[in-house]
N, C-alpha and C positions, 0 to 999 in steps of 0.2 A: 671450416678453415679458421673461423673466429676462435673456436675452443682450442685448436692446436696452437695458434699464435699466442693466446692467453697463457697456456701452459708453458710455452717457451719463455714468455716474458717473466712469469713467476719464477721459473727455474733460474733464469739469469739474475733476477733480483736476489734470490736466495744465495746464489754463489757469490755475488758481489758482497753481500753482508757477511758471509763466512770469511771472505778474504780480508775485509775490514777488521773483523774481530781478531783474526790471527795477527794482522799487522799491528793492531793496537796492543795485543799481548806482547809482541816482540819489542815494542817501544817502551814497555814498562817492565823491566826485569824484576823478579821477586827479590825483595831485600830481606836478608836474614839478620837477626841480631848477633852482635858480638858479645862474647861472655868473658868476664874477667874474674880473677881471684886475688885475694890478699895473701901475702906470704911474709914470713919473718925468718931470720936466721935461726937455726936450731939453738935451743938453750944449752948452756954448758952442762957437763955431767954434775950430778949432785955430789956434795962433799960426803965423806964418810960419816955415817950417823953417830951422834954422840948423845946418848941418853935422851933421844927424841921419842915421845910417846903419843903426842896429840894427833888426831885425825881430822881431816877437813873435807867437806863436800862443797862443790861449787854449783850453784844454780845457773841455768842458762841466763845470760845477760838479757835484760829487756831493752826496748828502744821505742822511740815514737813510731806511730803507725806508718808514716811516710817512708821510714827507713827499712820497712819490712816488705815493701812491694816489689823488690827485685831490681828495679831500675836504678842506675847511678843518679844521684841527686845533685842539682846545682841551685844556687841562690843568686838571683839578680838584685836582691835587696834583703835586708834583714826580715822583711815580711813576706817576700814572694819566693815560692819554691817551684822549681821545674824538674822535669824528669827526661833523661835520655831514653827515647823509646827503643833505640837499637843498640844500646850499650847497657848491659845488665850484669849483675853479680851471678857467678856460677854457684857460689855458696852463700848462704845467709850470713851476713856480717856478724850477727849475734852469735851464731855457732862458732864462727872463726875466732871471735874474741874470747868466748868461753874457753875453748880448747887452748888458746894461746896463753891465757892467764893460768890455767891448770898446769900447763907444761912448765911455766916459769916458777910456779910455786913448788912443783915437784923438785925442780932443779935447785931450789933455795936450800933444801935440807932442813927446813924449819918444822916439817911435819913428817910423821911416820908414814902417813898415807894421804894422798890427795886423789879424790874421785869426783865424778860428776854426780850431782844430786839426783837421787831416784825416788825421793819421797819418804825414805826411811830415816829414822832418827838415831841410828847406831853409830854416830860420829860425835866428836867433841865440838866441832865448829861448822858453821855453814856460812859461806861467802856468797853474797848476791850483789849484783851490780847493774848498771844501765849504760848503754851506748847512747849518749845524749846527742852527739853530732857526728856525722861522717859525710861531708859534702864539699863540692867545689864552690868557691866563693868568687863571684864575678862582679864585685863592686869595691869601692875604696881603692881603686888603682891596681891594675894587673889581675892575674888569675892566681888564686891561692886555694889551699884546701884546709879544712878545719876538722879536728877530731877532739871530741870531749867525752870523757869517761868518768863515772863515779862508781864506788864500791864500798861495801861495809861487811864486817865479819861479826857474827853473833854467836855467843856461847849457847849450845843446845841445853845445857844443864840449867842455866839461869835466865836465859832470854835476853841477857844484857849485850849491848853493842860494845865490843872490845877493840874495834879498829874501824876507822872510816877515812876515806880520802877521795879527792876528786881532782882531775886535771883537765886542761884545755890547751891544745897545741895547734899552731898554725904553720903550714908548710908552703914553700914557694913551688911554683910549677915552671919547668924549664921551657916548655913550648905549649901553644894553644891547641892541644888535641887530647882526646880522652885517654889514650895509653899513658901520656905524660902525667895526666891527673891521677890515674890509678898508681903509677910509680911513686908519685909524691905522697899519696895516701899510705902506701906501704911504709915509707920512712917515717911518716908523721905518726902513724898508729904505733909503730915500734917505740918511738920516743915517749908517746903517751903511756903505754903499758910500763915502760921502764920507770917513769916518774911515779905512776900510780903505785907501784910495788916497791918503791924505794923510800924508806926501808921496807923490807918485806914484813907484812903483818906477823908479829910474833905471838904465839899462843900464850895464854895465861896459864901458868903452872897449876895443875889440879892437885887436890889433896891425894896423897898416896903415891905420887910420881916421885 
C-alpha cells in the first residue's frame, strides 16, 4: 500500500507542476518585435539629357557599428546609447540611404549613368558616404530625432576628391511612441538628403567630351 500511495503522490505532484508551467506560460505571452522601414517620396523624372557623358558609381554608405545592429536607437544623453529590443529596422538604413541617394542622382540628369559600386573601375566617378547619426534624442527637452550624413565624390582617373558635403538635421516628434519617431525620421532623412545633394555634385568635364 505504501508504494501505491507514493506513486499516487508523485503523479499528483507531477500533474500540479505541469499545470503551473502551463499557467505560467499563459501569463507571459510571447512578444514579437515590430519592424519599420524608412521611405521617401519618389524622385522626379530626370530631365532630357543634354551632352551628359560622365558615369557615377555609389558605394554602400558606411555607419557606426551601433547603427548596423538592426534595433532602432535612442540616446538619453550625448554619451549614452540605448536600443529598442522590440522595435527594429526591416531594411538596413545604410542600404536604404545608398539607394535613395542613387535614385536622386539619377533624377538630377547630371550623369549619363548612376549605378551601385561593384568593385570595378569602369566609371568616371565614385561617390562614398557615411550615415553618421540616425537616432531618437531624449534629452535637452522633449523627444527629437537626429540625422547626420556626409559624402564625397572622387575622380577615378585622378583620385582627386571633386565634391564633398555633410549635413545634420534635427526633427521634432509629434507624440511619444516609436511609430511617431520613425515618421519623424522619414521626414528628417528626406531633408538631410535634399540638403546633402543641393546643389547636385557636378562632374568635372573630362578631355574629349
